[in-house]
C-alpha positions as CSV (number, residue, x, y, z in Angstrom):
1,M,8.2,27.5,-4.1
2,D,11.9,26.2,-3.1
3,V,11.4,23.9,0.0
4,E,13.5,20.6,0.9
5,W,10.2,18.4,0.5
6,G,8.7,20.0,-2.7
7,D,9.7,17.7,-5.1
8,E,8.6,14.7,-2.5
9,W,5.2,16.4,-2.0
10,R,4.7,17.1,-5.8
11,A,5.7,13.3,-6.2
12,T,3.2,12.1,-3.1
13,M,0.1,14.2,-4.5
14,R,0.7,12.3,-8.3
15,E,0.0,9.1,-6.2
16,V,-2.9,10.4,-4.0
17,L,-4.7,11.7,-7.4
18,R,-3.9,8.7,-9.2
19,L,-5.3,6.4,-6.1
20,A,-8.6,9.0,-5.4
21,G,-9.1,8.8,-9.3
22,E,-12.5,6.6,-10.7
23,G,-12.1,3.1,-9.5
24,G,-9.2,4.0,-7.3
25,P,-8.5,2.5,-4.1
26,L,-9.2,6.1,-2.8
27,E,-12.3,6.8,-4.4
28,G,-14.8,8.3,-2.2
29,Y,-12.3,9.5,0.2
30,L,-12.0,13.3,1.6
31,F,-9.2,15.0,2.9
32,H,-7.8,17.8,5.6
33,G,-4.8,19.6,4.4
34,T,-2.5,20.5,7.2
35,D,1.1,20.0,8.4
36,D,2.6,17.3,10.7
37,V,2.3,19.0,13.9
38,S,-1.6,19.4,13.6
39,A,-1.9,16.2,12.2
40,R,-0.3,14.2,14.9
41,L,-3.1,16.2,17.7
42,R,-6.1,15.4,15.2
43,L,-4.9,11.8,15.3
44,A,-4.9,11.6,19.2
45,D,-8.1,14.3,19.5
46,G,-10.0,14.4,16.6
47,F,-11.6,17.3,15.4
48,G,-14.1,19.9,16.5
49,P,-16.7,21.6,14.8
50,G,-16.3,23.2,11.8
51,S,-13.3,21.1,10.2
52,C,-12.6,21.3,6.0
53,W,-12.6,18.2,4.3
54,A,-11.9,18.3,0.6
55,R,-10.9,16.5,-2.5
56,A,-7.2,15.5,-2.9
57,D,-6.0,18.4,-5.3
58,V,-7.9,21.0,-3.0
59,A,-6.5,19.5,0.3
60,G,-2.9,18.6,-1.2
61,I,-2.7,22.7,-1.9
62,Y,-3.7,23.5,1.6
63,A,-1.6,21.2,3.4
64,R,1.2,22.6,1.1
65,D,0.5,26.1,1.9
66,R,0.4,25.5,5.6
67,A,3.6,23.7,6.0
68,Y,5.4,26.4,3.6
69,L,4.2,29.0,6.2
70,N,4.9,27.0,9.3
71,G,8.0,25.8,8.4
72,T,6.6,22.4,8.8
73,R,5.6,19.6,6.5
74,P,2.6,19.1,4.8
75,V,0.4,16.0,5.3
76,L,-3.1,15.0,4.4
77,V,-5.3,13.5,6.8
78,A,-8.1,11.1,5.4
79,V,-11.4,9.8,6.4
80,R,-14.0,7.9,3.9
81,L,-16.9,10.5,3.1
82,E,-19.6,7.6,4.0
83,D,-17.8,7.8,7.7
84,L,-19.0,11.5,7.7
85,P,-22.7,11.9,9.1
86,E,-24.5,13.4,6.8
87,A,-26.6,15.5,8.9
88,G,-23.3,17.3,9.8
89,L,-21.9,18.2,6.7
90,D,-22.5,21.9,4.7
91,Y,-20.8,23.4,1.8
92,D,-18.2,25.5,2.6
93,E,-19.3,29.1,1.8
94,A,-15.5,30.8,1.7
95,A,-14.4,27.7,-0.5
96,V,-17.1,28.4,-2.8
97,E,-16.5,32.2,-3.3
98,E,-12.9,31.7,-3.7
99,P,-11.9,28.1,-4.7
100,V,-8.6,26.8,-3.8
101,G,-6.4,26.4,-7.5
102,R,-8.8,28.9,-8.6
103,P,-8.1,32.2,-7.7
104,Y,-9.9,34.6,-10.1
105,R,-13.7,34.2,-10.6
106,T,-16.0,36.8,-12.2
107,V,-19.1,37.8,-10.1
108,R,-21.6,35.6,-12.4
109,R,-19.5,32.3,-11.8
110,I,-19.3,32.9,-7.9
111,W,-23.2,33.1,-8.2
112,E,-23.4,30.6,-9.8
113,A,-21.4,28.6,-7.5
114,R,-23.7,30.0,-4.9
115,G,-26.7,28.6,-5.9
116,M,-25.3,25.1,-6.7
117,A,-24.3,25.4,-2.9
118,R,-28.1,26.4,-1.8
119,G,-28.7,23.1,-3.4
120,G,-26.8,21.4,-0.1
121,W,-23.4,19.8,0.7
122,R,-23.0,17.8,-2.2
123,A,-23.3,21.0,-5.0
124,G,-21.4,22.6,-2.9
125,L,-18.4,19.8,-2.9
126,E,-19.2,19.7,-6.9
127,A,-18.4,23.6,-6.9
128,S,-15.7,24.0,-4.9
129,G,-14.3,20.1,-4.1
130,C,-14.6,21.2,-0.1
131,V,-17.3,20.6,2.8
132,R,-17.6,21.8,6.2
133,M,-18.2,19.3,8.8
134,R,-20.6,21.0,11.2
135,L,-20.0,18.2,14.1
136,P,-17.2,17.0,16.1
137,L,-15.6,14.5,14.5
138,G,-13.5,11.4,16.8
139,P,-10.5,10.0,15.8
140,E,-12.0,6.6,15.2
141,A,-12.9,7.6,12.2
142,L,-9.8,9.3,10.8
143,L,-7.5,6.7,8.9
144,G,-4.4,8.3,9.5
145,V,-2.2,10.3,7.3
146,V,-0.7,10.7,3.7
147,Q,3.1,12.1,4.1
148,T,5.0,10.5,1.8
149,R,4.4,8.4,-1.5
150,V,5.0,5.1,0.3
151,D,1.9,5.9,2.4
152,A,-0.1,7.0,-0.4
153,D,0.5,3.9,-2.2
154,L,0.8,1.1,0.3
155,L,-1.0,2.3,3.8
156,W,-4.4,4.1,2.4
157,R,-5.5,1.0,0.3
158,A,-7.3,0.9,3.7
159,S,-11.0,0.4,5.2
160,R,-12.5,1.3,8.7
161,R,-15.4,-0.9,9.9
162,D,-17.5,-1.3,12.9
163,A,-16.2,-4.5,15.1
164,A,-17.2,-7.5,12.9
165,M,-16.1,-11.2,13.3
166,V,-13.4,-12.4,11.3
167,V,-13.0,-16.3,10.9
168,G,-9.6,-17.7,9.4
169,W,-7.6,-20.5,9.7
170,H,-4.1,-20.8,10.9
171,G,-2.0,-23.7,9.5
172,T,0.8,-25.2,12.2
173,D,2.9,-28.3,13.1
174,R,3.2,-27.1,16.5
175,E,1.2,-27.5,19.7
176,F,-0.2,-24.8,21.5
177,D,-3.9,-23.5,21.8
178,A,-3.5,-19.7,22.2
179,F,-1.5,-17.3,20.2
180,S,1.4,-14.9,22.2
181,E,4.3,-12.3,21.3
182,E,6.6,-15.4,21.3
183,H,5.1,-17.5,18.5
184,L,5.2,-15.0,16.0
185,G,8.1,-15.9,13.2
186,S,8.9,-18.6,15.4
187,N,9.3,-20.9,13.1
188,P,12.6,-21.0,11.4
189,E,11.3,-22.9,7.9
190,N,8.9,-20.1,7.5
191,S,9.7,-16.7,6.2
192,A,10.4,-13.7,8.5
193,N,7.4,-11.8,7.5
194,G,6.2,-14.2,10.1
195,M,6.9,-11.5,12.4
196,L,4.2,-9.5,10.7
197,G,1.3,-11.2,13.3
198,V,-0.7,-14.2,12.8
199,W,-1.2,-15.6,9.3
200,V,-4.8,-17.1,8.4
201,G,-6.3,-18.3,5.2
202,M,-9.7,-16.7,4.5
203,E,-10.5,-20.6,3.7
204,P,-9.1,-23.6,5.5
205,E,-7.7,-25.4,2.1
206,V,-5.2,-22.3,2.0
207,A,-4.3,-22.4,5.7
208,G,-4.0,-26.3,5.5
209,R,-1.0,-26.1,3.0
210,F,1.1,-24.9,6.0
211,G,0.5,-27.2,8.7
212,H,-1.0,-31.0,9.8
213,R,-3.0,-28.7,12.4
214,L,-5.6,-26.1,11.6
215,L,-6.8,-23.8,14.2
216,Q,-9.8,-21.9,13.7
217,V,-9.2,-18.3,14.5
218,E,-11.5,-15.6,15.4
219,A,-11.0,-11.9,15.3
220,A,-13.0,-9.0,15.8
221,P,-10.6,-6.1,14.2
222,T,-12.0,-2.4,13.8
223,K,-9.5,-1.3,11.3
224,V,-8.3,-3.3,8.9
225,V,-5.7,-2.1,6.1
226,R,-5.6,-3.9,2.8
227,F,-2.2,-4.4,0.7
228,A,-2.3,-5.7,-2.7
229,V,-0.1,-9.4,-3.0
230,R,2.3,-7.6,-5.1
231,D,2.9,-5.1,-2.3
232,L,3.8,-8.5,-0.1
233,S,6.7,-8.9,-2.9
234,R,7.8,-5.5,-2.8
235,F,8.1,-5.6,1.1
236,N,9.9,-9.0,0.6
237,R,12.7,-7.3,-1.0
238,E,13.1,-4.3,1.1
239,A,13.4,-7.0,4.0
240,F,16.1,-8.9,2.6
241,R,18.0,-5.5,2.1
242,F,17.1,-4.4,5.0
243,E,20.4,-3.2,7.7
244,A,19.3,-4.3,10.6
245,G,18.0,-7.8,9.4
246,A,14.5,-9.1,7.7
247,E,13.1,-10.1,11.0
248,E,13.6,-6.2,12.2
249,Y,12.3,-5.1,9.6
250,W,8.8,-7.3,9.9
251,R,8.7,-6.2,13.5
252,R,8.7,-2.5,12.4
253,L,6.4,-2.8,9.9
254,R,3.8,-3.9,11.9
255,A,4.4,-1.7,15.0
256,D,4.1,1.5,12.3
257,L,0.8,-0.4,11.3
258,V,-0.5,-1.0,15.0
259,A,0.4,2.5,15.9
260,R,-1.9,3.5,13.1
261,G,-4.8,1.9,14.8
262,F,-4.6,-1.0,12.2
263,Q,-5.5,-4.3,13.9
264,M,-5.5,-6.6,10.5
265,L,-4.1,-6.4,6.9
266,E,-5.6,-8.2,4.3
267,L,-3.7,-9.6,1.0
268,V,-6.1,-8.5,-2.2
269,E,-5.3,-10.6,-5.3
270,A,-5.5,-9.2,-8.4
271,S,-8.6,-10.0,-8.7
272,G,-10.0,-8.3,-6.0
273,R,-10.7,-11.8,-3.7
274,V,-8.8,-12.0,-0.1
275,D,-7.2,-15.3,0.5
276,M,-4.7,-14.7,3.4
277,G,-4.7,-12.2,6.2
278,V,-2.6,-11.1,9.1
279,V,-3.8,-10.6,12.5
280,L,-1.6,-7.8,13.6
281,D,-3.0,-7.1,17.2
282,L,-3.0,-10.3,19.2
283,G,-5.8,-8.3,21.2
284,C,-8.5,-8.8,18.5
285,I,-8.2,-12.5,18.5
286,R,-11.7,-13.8,20.5
287,S,-10.9,-17.5,20.1
288,V,-8.7,-20.1,18.7
289,E,-10.1,-24.0,18.3
290,E,-8.6,-26.7,16.6
291,V,-10.6,-28.2,14.0
292,P,-10.2,-31.1,11.6
293,S,-7.5,-30.5,8.9
294,L,-9.1,-30.8,5.5
295,S,-5.8,-31.3,3.7
296,P,-3.0,-32.6,5.9
297,R,0.3,-32.4,4.3
298,T,2.9,-35.2,4.1
299,P,5.5,-35.3,6.5
């Protein structure tokens, strides 16, 4: 299949399969393989009854074939399996009879697969790599799209959760009692990545290193993206080389994440611990209150 995006898509799928493997950040995710035109509509409107969700390897083939036929680009729409209402899940009869990627099966093996499918959607998923969602699926359950290797490697270290209060602490030397867009990146002594949003430490001691004043920030994000700490180093290098300047790089990254529905970013250490986060969408901040600083800096 000789198309302009062929090599890029193969590299993307290798990354997705790596991340979806056992212990990977995309383990437990299912994907809908489609193209970029349909994906935009689905992210805005959701899916009607009967949508197909599959393992990454199967969905990647669906996406590739659809894009090839339509002259578009392949895309995976992702959702966590645990976010799909179990009452609406069913096995995909067509996929069981003719599994994608395995076009030939003996009659005996097809019947064996049918027998597995009668055991419910889990058996059907094992047999074919696909399930059907009988109920409509709203856009709030979707985690966005994977169209490039970068999407897979970075933006899909994500989790969706219901609105829950997150408490963090922000260290500063400035005098203010509420955050606004004008505050972002306004301290010339700090990195340009301040344009990304409101940085908070998950413990007061962490935030206290950044200023004499300690502000307790309560936020209620409904969608959180997770990056590894090492990804931040990669972003910093890219920002340094960005033609329009580092501040503009971080401003655009924030806009892209917010457009995808993410309201907060968490930085994950190699140990799995989260010490720092960034509130991307200031609208999810519920309160800001000054508290006694536990580790004041020396001027």
